Backbone and ligand atoms as CSV (ligand in chain L), in Angstrom:
chain,resi,resn,atom,element,x,y,z
A,1,MET,N,N,0.833,-1.161,0.047
A,1,MET,CA,C,0.024,-0.022,0.049
A,1,MET,C,C,0.923,1.209,0.075
A,2,LYS,N,N,1.965,1.241,0.793
A,2,LYS,CA,C,2.823,2.397,1.003
A,2,LYS,C,C,3.507,2.581,-0.425
A,3,ARG,N,N,3.972,1.478,-0.943
A,3,ARG,CA,C,4.635,1.417,-2.136
A,3,ARG,C,C,3.775,2.076,-3.255
A,4,LEU,N,N,2.472,1.606,-3.325
A,4,LEU,CA,C,1.553,2.159,-4.314
A,4,LEU,C,C,1.409,3.595,-4.200
A,5,SER,N,N,1.300,4.138,-3.058
A,5,SER,CA,C,1.032,5.650,-2.963
A,5,SER,C,C,2.234,6.321,-3.263
A,6,VAL,N,N,3.482,5.808,-3.164
A,6,VAL,CA,C,4.640,6.515,-3.639
A,6,VAL,C,C,4.683,6.468,-5.104
A,7,VAL,N,N,4.304,5.369,-5.786
A,7,VAL,CA,C,4.147,5.400,-7.321
A,7,VAL,C,C,3.128,6.394,-7.782
A,8,THR,N,N,1.942,6.485,-7.015
A,8,THR,CA,C,0.922,7.368,-7.544
A,8,THR,C,C,1.404,8.800,-7.345
A,9,ALA,N,N,2.047,9.092,-6.337
A,9,ALA,CA,C,2.611,10.459,-6.119
A,9,ALA,C,C,3.646,10.773,-7.249
A,10,GLY,N,N,4.351,9.874,-7.617
A,10,GLY,CA,C,5.390,10.026,-8.653
A,10,GLY,C,C,4.625,10.339,-9.889
A,11,LEU,N,N,3.575,9.530,-10.252
A,11,LEU,CA,C,2.888,9.784,-11.556
A,11,LEU,C,C,2.156,11.211,-11.552
A,12,LEU,N,N,1.627,11.447,-10.336
A,12,LEU,CA,C,0.844,12.870,-10.328
A,12,LEU,C,C,1.998,13.910,-10.536
A,13,LEU,N,N,3.150,13.719,-9.933
A,13,LEU,CA,C,4.225,14.783,-9.916
A,13,LEU,C,C,4.658,14.799,-11.525
A,14,ALA,N,N,4.871,13.731,-12.133
A,14,ALA,CA,C,5.304,13.700,-13.484
A,14,ALA,C,C,4.185,14.387,-14.343
A,15,ASP,N,N,2.968,14.085,-13.881
A,15,ASP,CA,C,1.856,14.751,-14.660
A,15,ASP,C,C,1.840,16.323,-14.611
A,16,GLY,N,N,2.273,16.675,-13.311
A,16,GLY,CA,C,2.352,18.150,-12.974
A,16,GLY,C,C,3.351,18.735,-13.910
A,17,LEU,N,N,4.404,18.160,-13.970
A,17,LEU,CA,C,5.637,18.730,-14.730
A,17,LEU,C,C,5.254,18.831,-16.139
A,18,ALA,N,N,4.605,17.617,-16.586
A,18,ALA,CA,C,4.110,17.625,-18.126
A,18,ALA,C,C,3.174,18.863,-18.323
A,19,VAL,N,N,2.266,19.000,-17.599
A,19,VAL,CA,C,1.295,20.158,-17.728
A,19,VAL,C,C,2.051,21.483,-17.734
A,20,ALA,N,N,3.023,21.783,-16.838
A,20,ALA,CA,C,3.733,23.055,-16.812
A,20,ALA,C,C,4.648,23.088,-18.091
A,21,TRP,N,N,5.120,22.033,-18.657
A,21,TRP,CA,C,6.086,22.069,-19.744
A,21,TRP,C,C,5.166,22.407,-20.889
A,22,ALA,N,N,4.136,21.654,-21.115
A,22,ALA,CA,C,3.199,21.833,-22.234
A,22,ALA,C,C,2.703,23.346,-22.229
A,23,ALA,N,N,2.435,23.922,-21.068
A,23,ALA,CA,C,1.968,25.313,-21.043
A,23,ALA,C,C,2.931,26.323,-21.165
A,24,GLY,N,N,4.223,25.961,-21.195
A,24,GLY,CA,C,5.320,26.937,-21.390
A,24,GLY,C,C,5.424,27.746,-20.073
A,25,LEU,N,N,4.864,27.207,-18.949
A,25,LEU,CA,C,4.981,27.767,-17.650
A,25,LEU,C,C,6.161,27.008,-16.755
A,26,ALA,N,N,6.467,27.551,-15.724
A,26,ALA,CA,C,7.558,26.811,-14.907
A,26,ALA,C,C,7.036,25.694,-14.066
A,27,PRO,N,N,7.633,24.482,-14.077
A,27,PRO,CA,C,7.275,23.555,-13.054
A,27,PRO,C,C,7.543,23.910,-11.665
A,28,ILE,N,N,6.862,23.224,-10.836
A,28,ILE,CA,C,7.014,23.645,-9.341
A,28,ILE,C,C,7.737,22.557,-8.627
A,29,PRO,N,N,8.472,22.828,-7.570
A,29,PRO,CA,C,9.377,22.006,-6.850
A,29,PRO,C,C,8.742,20.816,-6.214
A,30,ARG,N,N,7.668,21.193,-5.309
A,30,ARG,CA,C,7.138,20.225,-4.289
A,30,ARG,C,C,5.797,19.786,-4.600
A,31,ALA,N,N,5.241,19.848,-5.896
A,31,ALA,CA,C,3.949,19.517,-6.208
A,31,ALA,C,C,3.565,18.182,-5.639
A,32,CYS,N,N,2.349,18.081,-4.853
A,32,CYS,CA,C,1.885,16.761,-4.472
A,32,CYS,C,C,2.700,15.980,-3.399
A,33,ALA,N,N,3.721,16.532,-2.937
A,33,ALA,CA,C,4.550,15.965,-1.990
A,33,ALA,C,C,4.118,16.078,-0.558
A,34,ALA,N,N,3.240,17.110,-0.300
A,34,ALA,CA,C,2.758,17.530,1.046
A,34,ALA,C,C,1.950,16.510,1.771
A,35,GLY,N,N,2.287,16.489,2.968
A,35,GLY,CA,C,1.396,15.636,3.861
A,35,GLY,C,C,1.183,16.402,5.161
A,36,GLY,N,N,-0.066,16.446,5.613
A,36,GLY,CA,C,-0.338,17.156,6.926
A,36,GLY,C,C,-0.667,18.497,6.631
A,37,GLY,N,N,-0.251,19.364,7.512
A,37,GLY,CA,C,-0.587,20.811,7.490
A,37,GLY,C,C,-0.043,21.586,6.198
A,38,MET,N,N,-0.804,22.412,5.637
A,38,MET,CA,C,-0.401,23.047,4.342
A,38,MET,C,C,0.187,24.332,4.749
A,39,SER,N,N,1.112,24.662,3.789
A,39,SER,CA,C,1.860,25.964,3.973
A,39,SER,C,C,1.762,26.929,2.861
A,40,TYR,N,N,1.544,28.180,3.066
A,40,TYR,CA,C,1.395,29.121,1.940
A,40,TYR,C,C,2.825,29.103,1.160
A,41,SER,N,N,3.900,29.309,1.928
A,41,SER,CA,C,5.129,29.355,1.225
A,41,SER,C,C,5.630,28.124,0.624
A,42,GLU,N,N,5.164,26.947,1.156
A,42,GLU,CA,C,5.781,25.598,0.508
A,42,GLU,C,C,4.680,25.048,-0.575
A,43,ASP,N,N,3.372,25.071,-0.164
A,43,ASP,CA,C,2.510,24.450,-1.003
A,43,ASP,C,C,1.616,25.379,-1.987
A,44,VAL,N,N,1.475,26.582,-1.608
A,44,VAL,CA,C,0.636,27.490,-2.515
A,44,VAL,C,C,1.512,28.513,-3.384
A,45,ALA,N,N,2.383,29.085,-2.755
A,45,ALA,CA,C,3.235,30.101,-3.511
A,45,ALA,C,C,3.955,29.556,-4.730
A,46,PRO,N,N,4.486,28.391,-4.516
A,46,PRO,CA,C,5.220,27.733,-5.810
A,46,PRO,C,C,4.331,27.571,-6.850
A,47,VAL,N,N,3.013,27.092,-6.487
A,47,VAL,CA,C,1.910,26.886,-7.573
A,47,VAL,C,C,1.695,28.154,-8.201
A,48,LEU,N,N,1.370,29.213,-7.551
A,48,LEU,CA,C,1.024,30.527,-8.158
A,48,LEU,C,C,2.205,30.997,-8.949
A,49,ARG,N,N,3.537,30.894,-8.481
A,49,ARG,CA,C,4.571,31.412,-9.186
A,49,ARG,C,C,4.836,30.456,-10.505
A,50,GLY,N,N,4.488,29.224,-10.454
A,50,GLY,CA,C,4.805,28.454,-11.663
A,50,GLY,C,C,3.679,28.544,-12.760
A,51,TRP,N,N,2.415,28.756,-12.284
A,51,TRP,CA,C,1.357,28.580,-13.138
A,51,TRP,C,C,0.434,29.925,-13.345
A,52,CYS,N,N,0.634,30.919,-12.502
A,52,CYS,CA,C,-0.214,31.974,-12.528
A,52,CYS,C,C,0.358,33.376,-12.710
A,53,VAL,N,N,1.685,33.445,-12.044
A,53,VAL,CA,C,2.208,34.783,-11.921
A,53,VAL,C,C,2.494,35.421,-13.327
A,54,SER,N,N,2.836,34.575,-14.311
A,54,SER,CA,C,3.246,35.120,-15.642
A,54,SER,C,C,2.182,36.092,-16.087
A,55,CYS,N,N,0.973,35.815,-15.835
A,55,CYS,CA,C,-0.109,36.747,-16.242
A,55,CYS,C,C,-0.719,37.505,-15.061
A,56,HIS,N,N,-0.449,37.108,-13.903
A,56,HIS,CA,C,-0.950,37.903,-12.797
A,56,HIS,C,C,-0.016,38.744,-12.043
A,57,GLN,N,N,0.782,39.511,-12.730
A,57,GLN,CA,C,1.537,40.563,-12.199
A,57,GLN,C,C,1.447,41.778,-13.094
A,58,PRO,N,N,1.809,43.062,-12.649
A,58,PRO,CA,C,1.685,44.113,-13.507
A,58,PRO,C,C,2.230,43.874,-14.834
A,59,GLY,N,N,1.520,44.226,-15.814
A,59,GLY,CA,C,1.926,44.013,-17.203
A,59,GLY,C,C,1.350,42.632,-17.783
A,60,GLY,N,N,0.923,41.818,-16.937
A,60,GLY,CA,C,0.376,40.488,-17.446
A,60,GLY,C,C,-1.119,40.791,-17.681
A,61,LYS,N,N,-1.701,39.755,-18.612
A,61,LYS,CA,C,-2.932,40.126,-19.131
A,61,LYS,C,C,-4.028,39.684,-17.956
A,62,GLY,N,N,-3.863,38.840,-17.023
A,62,GLY,CA,C,-4.696,38.583,-15.989
A,62,GLY,C,C,-4.735,39.726,-14.982
A,63,PHE,N,N,-3.668,40.341,-14.733
A,63,PHE,CA,C,-3.605,41.496,-13.816
A,63,PHE,C,C,-4.301,42.645,-14.447
A,64,GLU,N,N,-4.053,42.871,-15.697
A,64,GLU,CA,C,-4.507,44.028,-16.383
A,64,GLU,C,C,-6.062,44.018,-16.428
A,65,LYS,N,N,-6.563,42.754,-16.589
A,65,LYS,CA,C,-7.987,42.650,-16.690
A,65,LYS,C,C,-8.745,42.613,-15.300
A,66,THR,N,N,-8.097,42.089,-14.155
A,66,THR,CA,C,-8.784,41.911,-13.055
A,66,THR,C,C,-8.147,42.584,-11.782
A,67,GLY,N,N,-6.865,43.092,-11.877
A,67,GLY,CA,C,-6.167,43.707,-10.802
A,67,GLY,C,C,-5.552,42.533,-10.026
A,68,LEU,N,N,-5.742,41.360,-10.164
A,68,LEU,CA,C,-5.264,40.288,-9.269
A,68,LEU,C,C,-3.820,39.990,-9.468
A,69,ASP,N,N,-3.032,40.277,-8.461
A,69,ASP,CA,C,-1.572,40.141,-8.394
A,69,ASP,C,C,-1.118,38.978,-7.530
A,70,LEU,N,N,-0.715,37.923,-8.168
A,70,LEU,CA,C,-0.437,36.647,-7.367
A,70,LEU,C,C,0.939,36.477,-6.981
A,71,ARG,N,N,1.672,37.647,-6.910
A,71,ARG,CA,C,3.093,37.525,-6.704
A,71,ARG,C,C,3.265,37.285,-5.087
A,72,THR,N,N,2.257,37.772,-4.316
A,72,THR,CA,C,2.421,37.862,-2.824
A,72,THR,C,C,1.200,37.237,-2.205
A,73,TYR,N,N,1.203,36.917,-0.890
A,73,TYR,CA,C,0.192,36.350,-0.013
A,73,TYR,C,C,-0.833,37.619,0.059
A,74,GLU,N,N,-0.358,38.849,0.171
A,74,GLU,CA,C,-1.318,39.962,0.363
A,74,GLU,C,C,-2.064,40.139,-0.961
A,75,GLY,N,N,-1.405,40.062,-2.021
A,75,GLY,CA,C,-2.077,40.129,-3.425
A,75,GLY,C,C,-3.194,39.159,-3.612
A,76,LEU,N,N,-2.796,37.966,-3.220
A,76,LEU,CA,C,-3.825,36.733,-3.450
A,76,LEU,C,C,-5.026,37.059,-2.511
A,77,MET,N,N,-4.835,37.489,-1.144
A,77,MET,CA,C,-5.874,37.773,-0.307
A,77,MET,C,C,-6.646,38.925,-0.657
A,78,LYS,N,N,-6.023,39.932,-1.249
A,78,LYS,CA,C,-6.778,41.089,-1.689
A,78,LYS,C,C,-7.808,40.706,-2.775
A,79,GLY,N,N,-7.429,39.882,-3.685
A,79,GLY,CA,C,-8.323,39.444,-4.630
A,79,GLY,C,C,-8.289,40.233,-5.838
A,80,THR,N,N,-9.458,40.469,-6.546
A,80,THR,CA,C,-9.483,41.181,-7.783
A,80,THR,C,C,-10.168,42.599,-7.492
A,81,THR,N,N,-10.260,43.332,-8.532
A,81,THR,CA,C,-10.999,44.632,-8.285
A,81,THR,C,C,-12.482,44.391,-8.113
A,82,PHE,N,N,-12.942,43.252,-8.326
A,82,PHE,CA,C,-14.361,42.878,-8.027
A,82,PHE,C,C,-14.633,42.171,-6.756
A,83,GLY,N,N,-13.470,41.840,-6.031
A,83,GLY,CA,C,-13.717,41.160,-4.700
A,83,GLY,C,C,-12.742,40.151,-4.381
A,84,PRO,N,N,-12.871,39.529,-3.084
A,84,PRO,CA,C,-12.010,38.510,-2.751
A,84,PRO,C,C,-12.008,37.318,-3.541
A,85,MET,N,N,-10.990,36.496,-3.641
A,85,MET,CA,C,-11.124,35.167,-4.231
A,85,MET,C,C,-11.088,33.991,-3.315
A,86,VAL,N,N,-10.349,34.416,-2.145
A,86,VAL,CA,C,-10.212,33.279,-1.043
A,86,VAL,C,C,-11.113,33.690,0.050
A,87,VAL,N,N,-11.875,32.743,0.607
A,87,VAL,CA,C,-12.545,33.011,1.878
A,87,VAL,C,C,-12.022,31.988,2.799
A,88,ALA,N,N,-11.195,32.538,3.881
A,88,ALA,CA,C,-10.454,31.567,4.697
A,88,ALA,C,C,-11.385,30.713,5.411
A,89,GLY,N,N,-11.012,29.298,5.391
A,89,GLY,CA,C,-11.833,28.373,6.111
A,89,GLY,C,C,-12.845,27.713,5.117
A,90,LYS,N,N,-13.167,28.418,4.202
A,90,LYS,CA,C,-14.315,27.895,3.216
A,90,LYS,C,C,-14.002,27.858,1.686
A,91,PRO,N,N,-13.049,26.801,1.420
A,91,PRO,CA,C,-12.842,26.563,0.137
A,91,PRO,C,C,-13.820,26.439,-0.966
A,92,ASP,N,N,-14.951,25.812,-0.473
A,92,ASP,CA,C,-16.033,25.620,-1.381
A,92,ASP,C,C,-16.749,26.967,-1.761
A,93,GLU,N,N,-16.574,28.012,-0.980
A,93,GLU,CA,C,-17.143,29.407,-1.302
A,93,GLU,C,C,-16.084,30.219,-1.871
A,94,SER,N,N,-14.816,29.787,-2.087
A,94,SER,CA,C,-13.839,30.533,-2.633
A,94,SER,C,C,-13.725,30.377,-4.072
A,95,ASN,N,N,-13.839,31.605,-4.700
A,95,ASN,CA,C,-13.807,31.599,-6.281
A,95,ASN,C,C,-12.475,30.979,-6.797
A,96,LEU,N,N,-11.431,31.212,-5.997
A,96,LEU,CA,C,-10.179,30.679,-6.493
A,96,LEU,C,C,-10.362,29.149,-6.740
A,97,MET,N,N,-11.139,28.442,-5.853
A,97,MET,CA,C,-11.175,26.913,-6.128
A,97,MET,C,C,-12.158,26.653,-7.369
A,98,ARG,N,N,-13.178,27.555,-7.423
A,98,ARG,CA,C,-14.102,27.439,-8.612
A,98,ARG,C,C,-13.445,27.718,-9.855
A,99,LEU,N,N,-12.456,28.555,-9.958
A,99,LEU,CA,C,-11.731,28.773,-11.119
A,99,LEU,C,C,-10.821,27.708,-11.395
A,100,VAL,N,N,-9.994,27.232,-10.442
A,100,VAL,CA,C,-9.047,26.232,-10.875
A,100,VAL,C,C,-9.683,24.898,-11.093
A,101,ASN,N,N,-10.946,24.646,-10.606
A,101,ASN,CA,C,-11.628,23.427,-10.712
A,101,ASN,C,C,-12.454,23.482,-11.943
A,102,GLY,N,N,-12.588,24.526,-12.644
A,102,GLY,CA,C,-13.256,24.653,-13.875
A,102,GLY,C,C,-14.698,24.673,-13.624
A,103,GLU,N,N,-15.213,25.140,-12.438
A,103,GLU,CA,C,-16.614,25.208,-12.225
A,103,GLU,C,C,-17.312,26.542,-12.391
A,104,ALA,N,N,-16.451,27.539,-12.749
A,104,ALA,CA,C,-16.938,28.781,-13.240
A,104,ALA,C,C,-16.890,28.962,-14.717
A,105,LYS,N,N,-17.354,30.142,-15.115
A,105,LYS,CA,C,-17.329,30.420,-16.667
A,105,LYS,C,C,-15.822,30.351,-17.153
A,106,LEU,N,N,-15.052,30.920,-16.333
A,106,LEU,CA,C,-13.526,30.935,-16.609
A,106,LEU,C,C,-12.992,29.712,-16.069
A,107,GLN,N,N,-11.806,29.364,-16.594
A,107,GLN,CA,C,-10.969,28.336,-15.861
A,107,GLN,C,C,-9.526,28.925,-15.822
A,108,MET,N,N,-8.950,28.519,-14.762
A,108,MET,CA,C,-7.567,29.106,-14.512
A,108,MET,C,C,-6.643,27.711,-14.388
A,109,PRO,N,N,-5.470,27.702,-14.854
A,109,PRO,CA,C,-4.698,28.771,-15.644
A,109,PRO,C,C,-5.571,29.036,-17.030
A,110,PHE,N,N,-5.666,30.288,-17.301
A,110,PHE,CA,C,-6.400,30.642,-18.599
A,110,PHE,C,C,-5.834,30.111,-19.832
A,111,GLU,N,N,-6.622,29.427,-20.537
A,111,GLU,CA,C,-6.060,28.970,-21.940
A,111,GLU,C,C,-5.059,27.790,-21.710
A,112,HIS,N,N,-4.961,27.259,-20.521
A,112,HIS,CA,C,-4.059,26.107,-20.340
A,112,HIS,C,C,-4.741,24.960,-19.798
A,113,LYS,N,N,-4.043,23.900,-19.681
A,113,LYS,CA,C,-4.625,22.619,-19.069
A,113,LYS,C,C,-4.835,22.982,-17.620
A,114,PRO,N,N,-5.830,22.213,-16.896
A,114,PRO,CA,C,-6.157,22.503,-15.526
A,114,PRO,C,C,-4.890,21.995,-14.768
A,115,LEU,N,N,-4.811,22.534,-13.363
A,115,LEU,CA,C,-3.755,22.053,-12.571
A,115,LEU,C,C,-3.972,20.641,-12.163
A,116,PRO,N,N,-2.981,19.913,-11.900
A,116,PRO,CA,C,-3.076,18.536,-11.461
A,116,PRO,C,C,-3.944,18.521,-10.268
A,117,ALA,N,N,-4.816,17.370,-10.131
A,117,ALA,CA,C,-5.764,17.275,-9.021
A,117,ALA,C,C,-5.114,17.436,-7.722
A,118,CYS,N,N,-3.905,16.870,-7.399
A,118,CYS,CA,C,-3.388,16.874,-6.127
A,118,CYS,C,C,-2.917,18.224,-5.784
A,119,VAL,N,N,-2.580,19.117,-6.760
A,119,VAL,CA,C,-2.125,20.442,-6.442
A,119,VAL,C,C,-3.517,21.210,-6.037
A,120,ARG,N,N,-4.561,20.953,-6.731
A,120,ARG,CA,C,-5.842,21.612,-6.298
A,120,ARG,C,C,-6.171,21.218,-4.930
A,121,GLN,N,N,-5.982,19.908,-4.628
A,121,GLN,CA,C,-6.278,19.418,-3.287
A,121,GLN,C,C,-5.560,20.195,-2.172
A,122,ASN,N,N,-4.302,20.482,-2.418
A,122,ASN,CA,C,-3.347,21.102,-1.513
A,122,ASN,C,C,-3.930,22.549,-1.297
A,123,ILE,N,N,-4.271,23.245,-2.388
A,123,ILE,CA,C,-4.823,24.550,-2.164
A,123,ILE,C,C,-6.102,24.587,-1.452
A,124,TRP,N,N,-7.046,23.630,-1.798
A,124,TRP,CA,C,-8.273,23.363,-0.966
A,124,TRP,C,C,-8.041,23.130,0.478
A,125,SER,N,N,-7.058,22.411,0.767
A,125,SER,CA,C,-6.822,22.106,2.231
A,125,SER,C,C,-6.118,23.387,2.806
A,126,TRP,N,N,-5.302,24.160,2.202
A,126,TRP,CA,C,-4.707,25.301,2.628
A,126,TRP,C,C,-5.877,26.284,3.080
A,127,ILE,N,N,-6.783,26.495,2.189
A,127,ILE,CA,C,-7.853,27.483,2.549
A,127,ILE,C,C,-8.667,26.818,3.678
A,128,PHE,N,N,-8.946,25.524,3.618
A,128,PHE,CA,C,-9.744,24.964,4.717
A,128,PHE,C,C,-9.031,25.210,6.133
A,129,GLU,N,N,-7.672,25.181,6.057
A,129,GLU,CA,C,-6.991,25.289,7.223
A,129,GLU,C,C,-6.892,26.776,7.755
A,130,GLY,N,N,-7.441,27.705,6.933
A,130,GLY,CA,C,-7.529,29.060,7.422
A,130,GLY,C,C,-6.778,30.032,6.483
A,131,ALA,N,N,-6.240,29.519,5.440
A,131,ALA,CA,C,-5.561,30.349,4.414
A,131,ALA,C,C,-4.510,31.271,5.094
A,132,LYS,N,N,-3.716,30.714,5.904
A,132,LYS,CA,C,-2.686,31.415,6.615
A,132,LYS,C,C,-1.568,31.798,5.875
A,133,ASN,N,N,-0.841,32.819,6.288
A,133,ASN,CA,C,0.500,33.310,5.639
A,133,ASN,C,C,1.572,32.535,6.370
A,134,ASN,N,N,1.667,31.227,6.152
A,134,ASN,CA,C,2.598,30.466,6.920
A,134,ASN,C,C,3.670,29.705,6.050
L,1,HEC,C1,C,-2.128,32.836,-19.781
L,1,HEC,C2,C,-2.522,33.875,-18.723
L,1,HEC,C3,C,-3.166,33.572,-17.444
L,1,HEC,C4,C,-2.585,32.578,-16.595
L,1,HEC,C5,C,-1.460,31.633,-16.763
L,1,HEC,C6,C,-3.518,32.558,-15.528
L,1,HEC,N1,N,-4.461,33.557,-15.498
L,1,HEC,FE1,FE,-5.954,34.127,-14.229
L,1,HEC,N2,N,-6.699,35.412,-15.510
L,1,HEC,C7,C,-6.198,35.710,-16.879
L,1,HEC,C8,C,-7.114,36.626,-17.563
L,1,HEC,C9,C,-6.886,37.079,-19.000
L,1,HEC,C10,C,-8.193,36.862,-16.653
L,1,HEC,C11,C,-9.458,37.644,-16.907
L,1,HEC,C12,C,-10.294,36.882,-17.822
L,1,HEC,C13,C,-11.645,37.601,-18.026
L,1,HEC,O1,O,-12.205,38.238,-17.120
L,1,HEC,O2,O,-12.110,37.503,-19.290
L,1,HEC,C14,C,-7.890,36.030,-15.402
L,1,HEC,C15,C,-8.669,36.080,-14.170
L,1,HEC,C16,C,-8.369,35.439,-13.135
L,1,HEC,C17,C,-9.234,35.522,-11.938
L,1,HEC,C18,C,-10.352,36.489,-11.683
L,1,HEC,C19,C,-11.720,35.828,-12.136
L,1,HEC,C20,C,-12.859,36.705,-11.830
L,1,HEC,O3,O,-13.800,36.046,-11.561
L,1,HEC,O4,O,-12.839,37.877,-12.062
L,1,HEC,C21,C,-8.624,34.724,-10.913
L,1,HEC,C22,C,-9.058,34.462,-9.576
L,1,HEC,C23,C,-7.433,34.133,-11.547
L,1,HEC,N3,N,-7.389,34.525,-12.899
L,1,HEC,C24,C,-6.720,33.190,-11.055
L,1,HEC,C25,C,-5.754,32.392,-11.622
L,1,HEC,C26,C,-4.889,31.459,-11.087
L,1,HEC,C27,C,-5.057,30.943,-9.707
L,1,HEC,C28,C,-3.903,31.075,-11.872
L,1,HEC,C29,C,-2.952,29.977,-11.851
L,1,HEC,C30,C,-3.529,28.709,-11.430
L,1,HEC,C31,C,-4.219,32.000,-13.109
L,1,HEC,N4,N,-5.210,32.770,-12.837
L,1,HEC,C32,C,-3.458,31.684,-14.275
L,1,HEC,C33,C,-5.012,35.168,-17.420
L,1,HEC,C34,C,-4.272,34.037,-16.789
């Protein structure tokens, strides 16, 4: 059982790297390796840096359209010019989850393949645990 989960994690990680590669975005170091409590700096920020920041920083098309700057925790929590994207403790009410899960009209990353499921689960757990700057 233990062996199987290691293999699965390996496949998911390879999948994550393939997604990033195909999208021309940067792969992330620790995708899907997390266990236990989630950390903004280790589990969330690298995902945003690898898959989102290229468009969500000043000059990027996501930022220009919505004001959402994903370079920092403060930027993520501030949300867009239309409102917050993360509701601490409530991942299912957070637009961020709806967007990365493809449940909204838009899907993020914009015009790219969805994030690997395990990466989305990590973000879900991080929000559930209070969306802390940890
Ligand atoms: C290729 C560029 C690009 C990438 C990569 C990208 N986005 Fe976006 N994002 C956009 C654009 C463009 C919009 C505005 C779309 C619109 O309103 O038509 C947007 C809008 C958003 C919004 C606001 C949606 C709303 O309801 O107003 C959120 C939240 C968001 N992106 C999150 C993310 C996250 C999280 C990632 C990484 C997983 C990401 N984006 C990756 C381009 C991008």
